[in-house]
N, C-alpha and C positions, 0 to 999 in steps of 0.2 A: 504494500500500500504506500502510495506516495502522498505525502502531506505538504501543504503549502506553508509559507512562512507564518501566517496567522495561527495555524494549527500547532506549529512548533512552539510559538510564543505562549499559546494558551496551555499547552502541556507543562511548560516551565512554570507558569503562574499557578497551575493546579498543584504542582509539587510544593511550591512555596506556601500555598494555602494549607496543604496537609501539614507541613512543618510548623506553621504558625498555630494551627489547631492543637498539635502536640504540645507546643509551648504553653498555650493557655490551659490545656488539661493538666500539665504539671503544676502550673501556677494555682489552679483550682484545688489540687491535692495538697500543695504545700501551705497555702493560705489558710489560716485558722480563723473561721468566722467569730466575730465578737458576740453575735446574737444569732438566734435561729433564722431570721429573715435578712441576713446581711446582704445589702445590695452589691457589694464588691464581689462577693463569692458568686452571686447569681449572674453578674456581668461576665465573670470568667467562664462560667458554664454556658451562657448564651453565646459567647464568642466562639467556643468550641463548636457548637452546633452550626453557627453561621459559616465559619471557615471550612468545615467539612462539607457543607452544602455547596459552597462556592467551588471547592475542589472537585466535587463530583460533577457539577455542571460543566466546568472547564475541561475536565477529563473526557467527558462524553463528546464535547465539541472537538477536542483534539483527535479523538479516535474515530470520528465518523467519516464516511466517504462522501466528500462534497463535490467531486468532479461531475460537472454537468449541472449540478444544482446552483452553484455559485456563478458559473460562467454562462448559464442558460443555454448550453450547447445541446441541441436536440437532434443531432445528426444520427444518433442510434435509432431513433424512431422513424426516420425517413426511409429506411431500407425495407 
C-alpha cells in the first residue's frame, strides 16, 4: 500500500497522541487526589480518553486506501 505525505504525517501524529495519552495515564496514576471529586485527576483521565480517540482516528486515516477517493480519479469504472 502506498500512502501519500498527509497519511504519513497523520500516522506520526497518531503515534504522538498515543504517547501523550500514556503520559497522562501515568500522571493520573501518580497524582494523588486531595478529595474524591478532584478536578485535576478527572482532567488527567479525560485527557487520556481524548488523546486515545485522536490517535485512533488519525491511525485509521493513515491506514486507509485513499487512491481515487482523494484525486477523484474514476478511470477504473470507465472500462
